[in-house]
TIDRENRO-942461 format. One record per atom (N, C-alpha, C): residue in one letter; x, y, z. Coordinates in pm, whole numbers, plus 50000, padded with zeros to 5 digits. Layout:
<pts>
AXYZ;...
</pts>
This chain:
<pts>
M409355167354085;M408145161154139;M406925170254122;I407145183254132;I406035192554117;I405495192053974;A406415191853875;A405985191053736;A405225178153710;D405685167153769;D404985154353753;D403585154953814;A403475161853928;A402165162953994;A401185170653907;F401635181853850;F400755189753763;F400375181853638;S401355174753583;S401085166853463;S400095155653492;A400275148953606;A399365138153644;A397965143353671;F397875155153733;F396565160853763;F395825164353634;A396535170353540;A395895173853412;A395455161153339;E396285150953344;E395955138453273;E394775131253336;T394595133253466;T393485126853537;T392135130353473;F392015142753423;F390745147353366;F390755147353213;S391785141353155;S391885141053009;S390885130952951;P390465132852826;P389495123652764;P389865108952771;P391135105052749;P391465090652754;P391185084052890;L391295091852998;L391095086053131;L389725089353191;R388925096853117;R387655101553173;R386705090053206;R386665079953119;R385775068553144;R386185061253272;L387485059353290;L387975053053413;L387665061753533;L387805074853517;L387565083953628;L386115083153675;F385185082453581;F383775081253619;F383515068153694;K384175057453651;K384015044653721;K384575045453862;V385735051753876;V386355053254008;V385455061154101;I384935072354052;I384085080954135;I382805073554173;G382215066554077;G380985059054107;G381205048354211;L382285040754198;L382565030154295;L382915035954431;A383665046954433;A384015053354560;A382775058354633;L381855064554559;L380615069354621;L379795057854676;L379725046954600;L378965035254645;L379555029654774;L380875028254778;L381515022854898;L381405032355016;L381435045354988;L381245055155096;L379855053955157;V378855052055073;V377485050455122;V377365037755205;V377945026855155;V377885014055227;V378595015155361;L379825020355359;L380575021455484;L379905031055581;G379385042255528;G378685051755614;G377445045855676;T376705037655599;T375495031055650;T375855021255761;I376945013855741;I377385004155843;I377775011455972;L378565022255958;L378975029756076;L377795036156146;H376845041156067;H375635047156125;H374865036656204;G374725024756148;G374015013956217;G374705009956346;L376035009356341;L376785005656462;L376605016056572;L376685028756535;L376555039356636;L375165039356699;T374135038056618;T372775038656672;T372425025956750;S373075014756717;S372795002356791;S373535001856924;L374655008756931;L375435008757055;L374785017157165;F374005027157122;F373385036057219;F371865035457203;Q371235027857289;Q369785026257285;Q369145036857376;L368545046857314;L367925057557390;L366435058257355;P365625062757449;P364185063157423;P363755074657332;G362725072057253;G361995082157177;G362805092357104;I362565104957142;I363155116157071;I364675116357080;F365205110857190;F366655110557206;F367305101257103;E366645090057075;E367155080756975;E367155087256837;T366085094656807;T366015101856679;T367115112256670;A367315119556778;A368365129756780;A369745123456761;L369955111856825;L371225104756811;L371445100356667;A370385095256605;A370495090656466;A370845102256374;I370205113756397;I370495125456314;I371925130256338;A372325130756464;A373685135156497;A374725125756439;A374435112656446;A375365102856391;A375485104456240;G374345106656176;G374365108556030;G375155120755990;L374935131756062;L375665144056032;L377165142456061;G377455135156168;G378855132856203;G379575124656098;I378895114456048;I379495106055944;I379685114055816;F378685122355784;F378805130755664;F379995140255678;A380125146455796;A381245155755819;A382575148355820;G382545135855866;G383795128155874;G384095120255749;A383315122555642;A383515115055518;A384905117055461;I385485128855487;I386835131455437;I387825121255492;F387555116155615;F388445106455675;F388185092255622;L387055090355554;L386735077255498;L387255075855355;V387505087155289;V387935086555149;V389285079655132;P390305082455215;P391595075855194;P391515060555194;P390865054255295;P390785039655288;P389955034655172;I388905041855136;I388065037655023;I388865037954894;T389585048854870;T390365049954748;T391525039954748;S392045036954867;S393105026954877;S392595013254834;L391345010254870;L390774997254838;L390484995854688;I389915005954627;I389515004654487;I390685006354390;A391855009954443;A393035011254357;A393314998354282;A393034986954347;A393334973854286;A392644971954153;F391484978054136;F390684975654016;F391034984853899;F391804995553926;F392035005453821;F393505008753797;V394375004753888;V395775009153880;V396435005053749;D396174992953701;D396854988453581;D396364995553456;D395074998553450;D394545005653333;D395145019653324;V395205026453439;V395775039953440;V397275039353411;A397965030153478;A399415029053461;A399785025653316;E399025016653255;E399305012853117;E399165024853023;H398155032953045;H397955044752962;H399115054652979;V399525057253103;V400605066753128;V401915061653068;E402205048853088;E403445043253035;E403465043752882;R402345040652821;R402295040052674;R402415053952612;T401795063952674;T401765077252613;T402915086252657;K403395084552780;K404435093552832;K405825087352825;F405915074152824;F407215067452822;F407225056352717;P406935059652591;P406795049252488;P408075041552458;A409235047452487;A410505040752457;A410905030652564;D410265031152680;D410615022052789;D409925008652774;P410494998152835;P409814985152833;P408434986352897;P407414980352838;P406064981352895;P405944973653025;G405054978253111;G404814971153236;G403884959353215;R403884950553313;R402994938953308;R401924940453414;P400654939153376;P399574940453476;P399754930453590;L399514935053711;L399564926053826;L398354916953824;P398504904553868;P397314896053884;P396304902953975;L395034902553937;L394004909754013;L393984905354158;A394154892354181;A394124887354319;A395244893654401;Q396434894954342;Q397554901054413;Q397274915754443;S396724922854344;S396394936954365;S395364938554476;I394364929754477;I393314930554579;I393884928054717;V394764918154729;V395364914954859;V396174926954910;I396994932754822;I397814944254861;I396924955954904;S395914958954821;S395024970254852;S394214967654978;A393804955154999;A393014951855118;A393844953855245;K395134950355239;K396004952355355;K396134967255385;F396374975155282;F396484989555302;F395144995455347;F394054990055295;F392734994855335;F392564993855487;G392914982455543;G392774980655688;G393634990455766;I394874992355721;I395785001455792;I395315015855779;V394995019855655;V394565033655632;V393255036555703;L392345026755705;L391075028655776;L391335030955925;G392205022755984;G392515024256126;G393145037656158;V394085041856074;V394775054656098;V393805066356084;N392945066055983;N392015077055963;N390895076956067;F390555065156119;F389585064556228;F390195071056353;L391485068656374;L392185075256485;L392165090356467;A392445094856344;A392425109256317;A391035114956340;L390005107156306;L388625111556328;L388325113056477;L388825103556556;L388615104156701;L389325116256763;L390365121056695;L391145132256747;L390615145856701;L389385145856648;L388795158456600;L388745169056710;L388615164456835;L388515173856947;L389885179156990;V390945174256924;V392295179056956;V392815186756835;P392535199656827;P392905207556709;P394385206456676;G394685205256548;G396075204756504;G396605190656496;I396415182956603;I396965169356606;I396275160556503;N394935161556495;N394215152956401;N394615156256256;I394855169056228;I395265172956093;I396655167456061;A397535168256160;A398895162956141;A398875147956117;V398075140756198;V397965126256181;V397415123056042;F396385130356001;F395755128155872;F396765129755758;F397485140955757;F398385143855646;F399615134855646;F400255133455760;F401475125355764;F401195110655736;A400145105455799;A399835091155781;A399425088155638;N398545096455582;N398095093855445;N399185096455343;A400035106355369;A401165108755279;A402065096455271;Y402325090455386;Y403195078755390;Y402505066355331;L401295063355381;L400625050955343;L400195050755197;L399585061655150;L399075061755013;L400215062354911;S401255070254941;S402385070754848;S403085057254843;R403175050654955;R403795037454959;R402995027454876;E401675027154895;E400845017554821;E400915019954671;Y400675032354629;Y400615035054486;Y401985033854419;F403055037354490;F404395035754431;F404705020954412;E404425012854513;E404714998554501;E403884992054392;L402624995954379;L401794990354272;L402344994154135;A402815006454122;A403425010753995;A404735003253969;A405535001854073;A406844995254057;A406704980354029;M405704973954086;M405544959554067;M405094955653927;R404734965553846;R404484962653705;R405784959753631;H406914963453692;H408224961853628;H409204953553708;R408874950753833;R409824944253922;R409154933554007;P409944923954056;P409414914854158;P409034922754283;V408174916954365;V407664923954483;V408784928954573;A409744920054605;A410824923754697;A411644935354640;E411904935154511;E412694945854450;E411924958954447;A410634958254420;A409814970354420;A409834977054557;R409754968854661;R409774974454797;R411164979754832;A412194973254780;A413554978254804;A413764991854738;V413244993554617;V413335006454548;V412585017054627;R411415013354677;R410625022954756;R411375027054882;R412025017554949;R412785020855070;R413995029555036;R414625026854921;R415815034354880;R415475048954854;H414285051554807;H413875065254775;H412745069754868;A412775064954991;A411665067055085;A411365081755108;V412395090055119;V412165104155150;V411445111055034;Q411915108954912;Q411285115254796;Q409835110654778;I409615097754800;I408265092254785;I407355097754894;F407875098955015;F407075104355125;F406705118955098;I407665126755049;I407375140855016;I406315141554907;A406445132954806;A405445132654699;A404085128754756;G404095120854862;G402845116454923;G402025127954979;F402675138955014;F401915150355065;F401035156454957;V401445155154831;V400595159854722;V399315151554717;I399475138354731;I398315129454733;I397435132554853;A398065134354970;A397295137755091;A396545150855073;G397145160355000;G396475172954975;G395235171154890;I395305162554789;I394135159454706;I393065152754791;V393495143454876;V392555136054961;V391825145355058;A392465156355095;A391885165455194;A390805174655136;V390665174755004;V389685183754940;V388415175954908;P387295179154974;P386045171854949;P385685172054801;V385115161154755;V384685158954616;V385895156254526;L386875165354528;L388075163154447;L388805150454489;N388695147054619;N389415135354668;N388945122254605;L387795122354539;L387305110154475;L388155106154354;V388955115254303;V389805112154187;V391145106154231;T391345104354359;T392635099954413;T393225087654343;P392475076754321;P393105064954259;P393715067854122;V393025075754040;V393535078853907;V394735088253916;F394595098853995;F395695108554009;F396925102054071;A396745094954183;A397885089254253;A398615078954168;T397875071154090;T398515061454002;T399325068553893;A398705078453827;A399405085853722;A400655092753777;Y400545097653898;Y401665104653962;Y402795095053998;M402445083854060;M403475074554105;M404115066753990;V403395064753882;V404025058753764;V405135068053715;R404835080953708;R405845090653668;R407035090853763;L406745090753894;L407815091253992;L408695078753985;H408065067253969;H408835054853957;H409755055453836;K409255060653725;K410075061953605;K411255071353629;R410995082553698;R412065092153724;R413155086253814;L412755077653905;L413705072054000;L414365059353950;S413935054453833;S414445041653782;S415085043753645;P416395041953635;P417015042153503;P416375031553414;T416245034553285;T415565025453193;T416175011453197;R417495010653218;R418144997553217;R417664988653331;E417104994853438;E416614986853551;E415264980553522;L414524985753424;L413184981153398;L413224968653311;L412734957853365;L412804945153294;L411674943953193;P411934937353081;P410834934352988;P409904924353052;P408654923153000;P407654914453062;P408124900253086;E408884894552991;E409304880553009;E410384878953114;G410974890453160;G412054889553257;G411614891653399;R410294893453421;R409784895753556;R409114883253609;A409144882153741;A408524870553804;A407624875253915;
</pts>
């Protein structure tokens, strides 16, 4: 798994994926600005204070959101995965596993639904971790454990569903739950590094495609016409 992580990280910045990476970073930054603006508006509207106090609150809220941006990146990257996972996965499968049956792109609507569900869960968990900032240690543990589990689960299932029906992909994920969860800590580690965490969708997809291949004998991978 460590070798796969290093390989996926190097590939994330390789020329073939660079165009996708720029798109991912641009969309992630846009969504972070939008979500941050919404949260800033909610905070300032909830507390109506006179004059200078309102200005101070607005500044404090802005600084707080900026400092807490690390907790917003996991749900943001979870959401935008739907738009890029197949492009990244197709490249990794074609170049690293050319002898295996090719995967089939998921319908965009299905990818969006899956990512939207994870977005809500990951957003809630990271908001909880943000609220626990005043409890040293606990918030870090919640952040790492929750994101390791949720993000590894989402990206592994998206990679697996290119080759399997939904129920089977989830069964494979449950069968190898411990290995996938451990691999998830690598993703959580990337997410914890400001700026670098914007590459999460590309890195996590490249990583989980590799992991799915390692955990799946070639005979289990169905050709495109054999999947439903």
